[in-house]
C-alpha positions in Angstrom: -5.6 22.4 2.4 -2.3 21.6 0.7 -1.1 22.4 -2.8 0.1 19.4 -5.0 1.6 19.3 -8.3 0.6 16.6 -10.7 3.8 14.8 -10.1 3.4 14.8 -6.5 -0.1 13.3 -6.8 1.4 10.5 -9.1 4.2 9.9 -6.4 1.3 8.8 -3.9 0.2 5.9 -6.2 1.4 2.3 -5.8 0.8 1.1 -9.4 -0.6 -2.4 -8.9 -1.0 -5.9 -10.6 -1.9 -8.6 -8.1 -4.0 -11.0 -10.2 -3.2 -14.6 -10.1 -2.5 -14.6 -14.0 -0.1 -11.7 -14.1 2.7 -12.7 -16.5 6.2 -11.6 -16.6 5.5 -9.3 -19.5 2.6 -7.7 -17.8 4.9 -7.0 -14.8 7.5 -5.4 -17.1 4.7 -3.2 -18.7 3.6 -2.4 -15.2 7.1 -1.1 -14.4 7.4 0.9 -17.6 4.0 2.6 -17.0 5.4 3.3 -13.4 8.3 5.0 -14.8 6.3 6.9 -17.4 3.9 8.4 -14.9 6.5 8.5 -12.0 4.4 6.7 -9.6 5.6 5.7 -6.2 6.0 2.1 -6.8 5.0 -0.9 -8.8 3.3 -3.5 -6.7 3.3 -7.2 -7.5 3.2 -10.7 -6.1 6.7 -11.8 -4.7 7.3 -14.4 -7.4 8.0 -11.5 -9.7 10.3 -9.5 -7.4 13.4 -10.2 -9.5 11.6 -9.1 -12.7 10.3 -5.9 -11.2 13.6 -5.2 -9.1 15.6 -5.3 -12.5 13.1 -3.1 -14.3 13.2 -0.5 -11.8 16.8 -0.7 -11.0 18.5 2.8 -10.9 15.1 4.6 -10.7 13.5 6.3 -7.8 10.3 4.0 -8.2 10.1 1.3 -5.6 9.4 -2.5 -6.2 6.6 -3.2 -3.9 6.0 -6.9 -3.0 3.2 -8.2 -1.0 3.5 -10.7 1.7 1.0 -13.2 3.0 -1.4 -12.1 0.2 -4.3 -12.0 0.2 -5.6 -14.0 3.2 -3.0 -13.4 5.8 -3.2 -17.0 7.0 0.4 -17.8 6.9 2.4 -18.4 10.0 4.7 -15.6 11.3 7.8 -17.7 10.4 6.6 -18.0 6.7 5.7 -14.3 6.5 9.1 -13.4 7.8 10.8 -15.8 5.2 8.6 -14.4 2.4 9.6 -10.9 3.4 13.3 -11.6 3.5 13.2 -13.7 0.2 11.1 -10.9 -1.7 13.8 -8.3 -0.5 16.7 -10.6 -1.4 15.3 -10.9 -5.0 14.6 -7.4 -5.9 11.7 -5.8 -3.8 12.3 -2.6 -2.1 8.9 -2.1 -0.2 6.8 -4.5 1.5 2.8 -4.7 2.0 1.9 -7.5 4.3 -1.5 -8.8 5.4 -2.1 -9.4 9.0 -3.6 -12.7 10.5 -7.1 -11.5 10.1 -8.5 -14.5 12.1 -6.2 -13.7 15.0 -7.4 -10.1 15.1 -11.0 -11.3 15.0 -10.3 -13.6 17.9 -8.6 -10.8 19.8 -5.1 -12.4 20.0 -3.4 -9.1 20.1 -0.2 -10.4 21.4 0.1 -12.5 18.2 -0.7 -9.6 15.9 1.7 -7.4 17.8 4.7 -10.2 17.5 3.8 -10.6 13.8 3.9 -6.9 13.1 7.2 -6.6 15.1 8.8 -9.4 13.2 8.0 -8.1 9.7 8.7 -4.4 10.6 12.0 -5.5 11.9 13.0 -7.1 8.7 12.0 -4.1 6.8 13.9 -1.8 9.1 17.0 -3.9 8.8 16.8 -3.6 5.1 15.9 0.1 5.3 12.6 -0.4 3.3 9.0 0.8 3.9 6.5 -1.6 5.5 2.9 -1.3 5.0 0.4 -3.3 7.3 -2.8 -4.4 5.6 -5.8 -4.7 7.9 -8.4 -5.9 5.7 -11.0 -3.6 7.3 -14.1 -5.1 5.7 -13.8 -8.1 8.2 -13.3 -6.1 11.2 -15.4 -4.0 13.8 -14.5 -0.7 14.6 -13.1 -1.7 18.0 -10.9 -4.2 16.2 -9.5 -1.5 13.8 -8.8 0.8 16.7 -6.8 -1.9 18.4 -4.8 -2.4 15.4 -4.0 1.2 15.1 -2.9 1.2 18.7 -0.6 -1.7 18.1 0.8 0.1 15.0 1.4 3.2 16.9 3.8 1.3 19.2 5.5 -1.0 16.6 5.5 1.9 13.9 5.4 0.3 10.5 5.7 2.9 7.7 2.1 2.6 6.8 -1.1 1.0 7.8 -3.3 0.1 4.9 -6.9 -0.5 4.6 -7.3 -3.6 2.6 -5.9 -6.0 0.0 -8.3 -4.9 -2.8 -9.5 -8.5 -3.3 -12.6 -8.3 -1.0 -16.1 -7.0 -1.6 -15.3 -3.8 0.2 -12.2 -1.7 -0.1 -11.0 1.7 1.2 -13.7 4.0 2.9 -13.3 7.6 3.8 -14.4 6.7 7.3 -11.7 4.1 7.8 -9.0 6.5 6.3 -10.0 9.1 8.7 -10.0 6.8 11.6 -6.7 5.3 10.8 -5.1 8.7 10.3 -6.6 10.1 13.6 -5.4 7.1 15.6 -1.8 6.7 14.4 1.2 9.0 14.8 2.4 11.1 12.1 5.4 8.8 11.3 2.8 6.0 10.6 1.1 7.0 7.3 -2.0 5.7 5.8 -2.6 3.9 2.5 -5.9 3.6 0.8 -6.4 0.4 -1.3 -9.5 -1.3 -2.8 -12.0 0.4 -5.1 -10.0 3.7 -5.7 -10.5 4.1 -9.3 -11.4 7.6 -10.2 -9.8 11.1 -9.6 -12.7 11.9 -7.3 -12.0 8.7 -5.2 -8.4 9.6 -5.1 -9.0 13.2 -3.9 -11.4 12.0 -1.4 -9.0 9.5 0.1 -6.2 12.3 0.3 -8.7 14.6 2.1 -9.3 12.0 4.6 -5.8 11.5 5.5 -4.2 9.0 2.9 -0.7 9.6 1.7 -0.4 6.6 -0.5 -2.9 5.0 -2.7 -2.9 1.5 -4.1 -4.7 1.1 -7.4 -4.6 -0.8 -10.6 -6.4 2.3 -12.1 -3.5 4.7 -11.4 -3.1 5.7 -15.1 -6.8 6.5 -15.4 -6.6 8.5 -12.2 -3.7 10.7 -13.4 -5.3 11.2 -16.8 -8.5 12.3 -15.2 -6.6 14.5 -12.9 -4.8 16.1 -15.9 -8.1 16.8 -17.8 -10.0 18.1 -14.9 -7.6 20.0 -12.8 -4.3 20.8 -14.9 -5.6 21.1 -18.5 -5.2 24.8 -18.4 -1.7 25.3 -17.3 -2.5 25.0 -13.6 0.5 24.1 -11.5 -1.1 22.9 -8.4 -4.3 21.3 -7.1 -5.4 22.2 -3.5 -6.7 19.2 -1.6 
């Protein structure tokens, strides 16, 4: 087990708005909330990269843009351009969705080429890259193969899902992804993590980053349940 302060737990959360209707004002509020709670990042669609980048400038909170979201069915060239454009306009982390159909069809050279291309852009700009698998569509063998590719390409994180599908992060998937990737490739849980209990379960299974639209509720629940009596640490 490991001891975490409340701030360390907050620093594991990507505070997220990825709905189609998200307005500029909502993104600004998202960023202010990320500052207040000291989350790891604020996560948004790329059209809002300049808004978030400006709002989070001169802070240690990252502006995290998604790429190829949520279907992953863009070409490699378009995903690379989207990544470059998001970084040029204010993003400081990237979460991209793999081409899910290519994974289902077993076109692993394509998946590897795509991952290499986007991770290379992120490495060039010295920003974190997170690869979204969308596990609910994949067999265990396909998840294993994706972890094998990630172990070679070495993105910063592998991530369970977009959070837009019927099934999101599971403890079993987090444990699998954590076990099959090297230490330098961390694991992000996303999709359906809405309570302090969900959060703790994901950390126990091996997640070091949590994507959630319920980040504030999670931290407030952690405060009430585990830090209300002056406790400095929570052991997980």
